[in-house]
C-alpha positions in Angstrom: -16.6 3.5 21.0 -14.7 6.8 20.5 -14.8 9.6 23.0 -17.7 12.4 22.9 -15.0 15.0 21.9 -13.4 13.1 19.1 -16.9 12.3 17.4 -17.7 16.0 17.7 -14.5 17.0 16.3 -15.3 14.5 13.3 -18.8 15.5 12.8 -17.9 19.1 12.5 -15.7 18.4 9.6 -16.6 19.9 6.1 -15.5 18.5 2.6 -12.2 20.2 1.6 -12.6 22.5 -1.5 -10.2 23.1 -4.4 -8.2 25.9 -2.6 -4.6 25.4 -2.7 -4.8 22.0 -4.6 -4.4 20.6 -8.0 -7.3 19.8 -9.9 -7.3 16.3 -10.7 -11.1 15.7 -11.3 -11.1 15.0 -14.8 -8.5 12.1 -14.3 -9.5 8.4 -14.8 -8.7 7.7 -11.0 -10.7 4.4 -9.9 -10.7 2.6 -6.5 -10.2 -1.4 -6.7 -11.0 -2.9 -3.4 -12.5 -6.2 -2.0 -16.4 -6.6 -2.4 -16.8 -6.0 1.4 -14.8 -2.9 1.5 -15.9 -0.2 3.9 -13.8 2.5 2.8 -12.0 3.3 -0.3 -8.7 5.2 0.6 -6.4 4.6 -2.5 -7.1 4.9 -6.2 -5.1 4.2 -9.1 -4.8 5.3 -13.0 -2.1 4.5 -15.6 -1.4 5.5 -19.1 1.2 5.2 -21.6 3.9 7.7 -21.1 4.1 10.3 -24.2 7.6 11.5 -23.7 9.4 10.5 -26.9 12.7 9.9 -24.6 10.8 7.2 -22.5 9.5 4.9 -25.2 7.3 1.9 -24.3 7.3 3.6 -20.7 4.2 4.2 -18.4 2.8 7.0 -15.9 1.0 5.6 -12.8 -1.1 7.8 -10.8 -1.6 6.6 -7.2 -4.1 9.1 -5.2 -4.5 8.7 -1.3 -7.2 10.2 0.6 -5.7 13.5 2.5 -6.4 12.3 5.9 -3.8 14.9 7.6 -6.5 17.6 6.1 -9.0 16.5 8.9 -6.4 14.9 11.6 -4.4 17.9 12.9 -1.5 17.6 15.4 -2.6 18.0 19.0 -6.5 17.7 18.2 -8.8 15.1 19.8 -9.1 13.1 16.7 -5.1 13.1 16.6 -4.5 12.4 20.2 -7.2 9.1 19.6 -5.6 8.0 16.5 -2.2 7.7 17.9 -3.5 6.1 21.0 -5.0 3.4 18.5 -2.1 3.4 16.3 -4.0 1.6 13.6 -7.2 0.2 12.9 -7.7 -3.7 14.1 -9.5 -6.0 11.6 -11.7 -9.0 13.0 -13.7 -11.6 11.1 -16.9 -9.5 11.4 -15.8 -6.1 12.3 -13.3 -3.7 12.3 -12.2 -1.3 15.2 -10.9 1.9 13.2 -8.2 4.3 14.1 -10.5 7.3 13.2 -14.6 7.7 13.4 -16.8 6.8 10.5 -17.6 10.3 9.4 -13.7 10.3 8.4 -13.2 6.6 7.5 -16.4 6.1 5.8 -17.3 9.4 4.5 -14.6 12.4 4.0 -11.9 10.2 3.4 -13.2 7.6 1.4 -12.9 8.4 -2.2 -16.3 7.5 -3.3 -17.3 7.2 -6.6 -18.5 10.6 -8.3 -17.8 12.6 -5.2 -14.8 15.4 -5.0 -12.3 14.2 -2.0 -9.2 15.7 -0.9 -6.0 13.5 -1.7 -2.3 13.4 -1.6 -1.2 12.0 -5.1 1.8 10.9 -6.8 2.8 10.9 -10.7 5.4 8.1 -11.1 7.2 7.7 -14.6 8.1 4.3 -15.3 10.5 3.1 -18.2 9.9 0.3 -20.6 11.3 -2.4 -18.0 9.1 -1.0 -15.2 11.8 0.8 -13.3 10.7 4.1 -11.6 12.7 6.9 -13.3 10.7 9.9 -11.8 8.3 10.8 -9.3 6.3 14.2 -8.1 3.7 14.7 -5.3 1.0 16.8 -5.3 -2.1 18.0 -3.0 -5.1 17.6 -5.0 -8.8 17.3 -5.4 -9.7 14.1 -7.2 -13.1 12.4 -8.3 -13.2 8.7 -8.7 -14.9 7.6 -11.9 -15.7 4.1 -10.4 -15.6 2.1 -7.4 -14.5 -1.5 -8.7 -13.7 -4.9 -7.0 -10.7 -7.0 -7.6 -13.0 -9.9 -9.1 -14.8 -7.6 -11.4 -11.6 -6.3 -12.5 -9.9 -9.4 -13.2 -13.0 -10.7 -15.1 -13.0 -7.7 -17.2 -9.1 -8.3 -18.0 -10.1 -11.9 -18.7 -12.4 -11.0 -21.3 -15.7 -11.1 -19.5 -16.2 -7.3 -18.4 -19.4 -6.2 -16.8 -21.5 -3.1 -17.5 -19.3 -1.1 -15.0 -16.2 -2.3 -16.6 -16.7 -2.2 -20.2 -16.5 1.4 -21.1 -13.4 1.7 -18.9 -11.3 -1.2 -20.8 -9.5 1.0 -23.1 -8.9 4.0 -20.7 -8.5 2.5 -17.5 -8.1 -1.3 -16.9 -6.0 -2.3 -20.0 -3.5 0.5 -19.3 -3.4 -0.6 -15.8 -2.6 -4.0 -16.5 0.4 -2.9 -19.2 1.9 -0.7 -16.5 1.5 -3.9 -14.0 3.3 -6.2 -16.7 6.2 -3.6 -16.8 6.3 -3.6 -12.8 6.4 -7.4 -13.0 9.5 -7.3 -15.2 11.3 -4.8 -12.4 10.3 -6.9 -9.6 11.6 -10.0 -11.4 14.8 -8.1 -11.9 15.1 -7.2 -8.2 14.4 -10.7 -7.0 12.4 -10.0 -3.8 11.2 -12.6 -1.6 8.0 -13.8 -3.1 6.4 -15.7 -0.6 2.7 -15.6 -1.8 1.1 -16.7 1.4 -2.7 -17.0 0.9 -5.0 -14.9 3.2 -7.4 -16.5 5.3 -11.2 -15.6 5.6 -12.9 -16.7 8.7 -16.7 -17.3 8.7 -18.7 -16.9 11.6 -22.4 -18.4 12.7 -24.7 -16.0 14.0 -23.6 -16.9 17.4 -20.1 -15.7 16.8 -18.8 -19.3 16.6 -16.1 -20.1 13.9 -17.6 -22.4 11.4 -15.1 -22.4 8.4 -11.7 -21.0 7.2 -11.2 -20.5 3.8 -8.4 -19.2 1.4 -9.1 -16.0 -0.3 -8.2 -16.1 -4.0 -5.2 -14.4 -5.3 -5.9 -12.7 -8.3 -3.6 -10.5 -10.6 -5.9 -7.8 -9.7 -4.7 -8.1 -6.3 -1.0 -8.1 -7.3 -1.5 -5.1 -9.4 -2.9 -2.8 -6.7 0.0 -4.1 -4.4 2.7 -3.3 -6.9 1.3 0.2 -7.3 1.0 0.7 -3.5 4.6 -0.4 -3.3 5.9 2.0 -5.8 4.1 5.1 -4.3 5.6 3.8 -0.9 9.2 4.1 -2.5 8.3 7.3 -3.9 7.4 8.4 -0.6 10.5 7.5 0.9 12.8 9.0 -1.9 10.9 12.2 -1.4 11.4 12.2 2.4 15.0 11.6 2.0 15.5 14.1 -0.9 14.0 16.9 1.1 15.6 15.9 4.6 12.2 15.7 6.1 12.0 13.4 8.9 9.4 10.4 8.6 8.8 6.9 9.6 10.4 4.5 7.2 9.1 0.8 7.0 12.1 -1.2 7.5 13.0 -5.0 7.4 16.3 -6.0 8.5 18.8 -8.6 7.5 17.6 -12.0 8.9 20.2 -13.2 11.9 22.8 -15.8 11.4 21.5 -17.8 14.2 17.9 -17.9 12.6 19.2 -18.7 9.2 21.3 -21.6 10.6 18.1 -23.1 12.0 16.4 -22.6 8.6 19.3 -24.6 7.1 19.2 -27.4 9.8 15.3 -27.5 9.3 15.4 -27.8 5.5 18.3 -30.5 5.8 15.9 -32.3 8.0 13.1 -32.4 5.3 15.6 -33.4 2.7 15.9 -29.9 1.1 19.6 -28.6 0.2 19.9 -24.9 1.0 23.3 -23.8 1.2 23.0 -19.7 2.0 25.8 -17.5 1.2 27.5 -15.5 4.3 25.6 -12.3 3.1 22.5 -13.4 2.2 20.2 -11.7 -0.3 16.4 -12.1 -0.7 17.1 -14.0 -4.0 18.8 -16.7 -2.0 15.8 -17.5 0.0 13.5 -17.0 -3.0 15.3 -19.8 -4.8 14.3 -22.1 -1.9 10.9 -21.9 -2.7 10.9 -21.6 -6.3 12.7 -25.0 -6.4 9.5 -26.1 -4.7 7.1 -25.3 -7.5 3.4 -26.3 -6.7 4.6 -28.9 -4.4 2.0 -29.1 -1.3 4.9 -28.9 1.2 5.6 -25.3 -0.2 3.2 -23.4 2.3 4.9 -25.2 5.0 8.5 -24.4 3.6 7.5 -20.7 3.3 6.5 -20.5 6.9 9.8 -21.4 8.0 11.4 -19.0 5.8 9.0 -16.5 7.3 10.0 -17.4 11.0 13.6 -17.2 10.0 13.3 -13.3 9.4 12.6 -10.6 11.8 9.6 -8.6 11.7 9.3 -5.4 9.7 9.1 -2.3 11.9 8.5 1.5 11.9 11.6 3.8 12.7 13.2 7.1 11.6 16.4 5.8 10.5 16.1 4.0 7.0 18.1 0.8 6.7 16.1 -0.5 3.7 13.5 -3.3 3.3 15.1 -7.0 2.8 12.1 -8.6 2.1 11.2 -6.6 -0.9 15.0 -5.9 -1.8 14.3 -2.1 -1.7 16.8 0.3 -0.4 14.0 3.1 0.9 10.3 2.2 1.9 7.6 4.5 3.7 4.2 3.5 4.1 2.2 6.4 2.6 -0.8 4.7 1.6 -3.1 3.8 4.3 -3.2 7.1 6.5 -6.9 6.2 7.3 -6.1 3.0 9.1 -2.0 3.4 10.1 -0.6 6.3 12.3 2.8 6.1 10.6 1.2 6.4 7.5 -0.3 9.7 8.8 3.1 11.0 10.1 4.5 10.3 6.6 1.7 12.2 4.9 2.1 15.2 7.3 5.9 15.4 6.2 5.2 15.2 2.7 2.6 17.6 2.7 5.1 20.0 4.4 7.3 19.2 1.6 4.8 19.8 -1.3 3.7 23.3 0.2 5.5 25.1 3.0 2.2 27.3 3.6 0.1 24.0 4.3 -1.0 24.4 7.9 -2.0 20.8 7.9 1.8 19.5 7.1 4.3 19.0 9.8 7.9 17.9 9.8 9.0 16.1 13.1 12.3 16.3 14.8 14.3 13.0 15.1 13.3 13.2 18.7 9.6 13.3 18.2 9.8 10.4 15.6 11.9 8.1 17.8 
């Protein structure tokens, strides 16, 4: 339950207008989410780059609901969101960071409805490497709310009525950009632990009756790669503008933990000599050698346990697991308070006159 003043503040909110924003309503942005998603806070679109200097390149747009437009520093909404820290997900419900008026309505990029957003345009070369980006405050209108399953089915040759008209203009170009991003990822050699997500089924009495694995489709990976790319752009923008932000960092594993990992692997008959300065690709090689072995999920869990947790902090030390020099969560301000902090900083960089943007000092960020 939310306090009354928080609900009242949310209920009084009105949809944002075009004033001070770039009009993105004619763009072919779509949301792609699980079939049971309650909110749609990110939208994507890709197309071939028409710059003759970037033959074979792609333009990828990622638009994120402009939560900072409604949740301003010091407000009752802001105080409650900061206290909650993030949305918490359970098998049969979600305890949201923000009331439904925002999370399910004004900050949800519903099909055919104008919505305020922060969007990033990213230019990729033919090998999927980001060679430029720019952020804008915009007003968008999603052309379709799609699910992972129907997008994947469309790409596999069986588009439904909703996807068929979008094949040439939306779905095929998205997968083309994704293939380029896969190429760049392979060059970067991050950890590639494809740990399956579990779905817990409950009875009407609330008892666990099954735990199943969710299918991992290329459609899931496509969205993940687009979001990672947007988060890299956000980190780069914060750094270039010297605007304080919260980075999502992942430290290099401790030597002691790696020694324990090698001991455990040796006991399982797996030879894993790791160099002194370990890189993500060194750990990746361990799991790749296992192929589709039934032991692979267990070995991957050992690798995960050898690493520190990723954390938020104002000082950027890079992200070991993703093999990235800079990474800042920008893509889910509806459910993660650190993302909201990043949004406010980006908005302040985009337009110094925007009253909903905010730069924070190092002490405040800490």
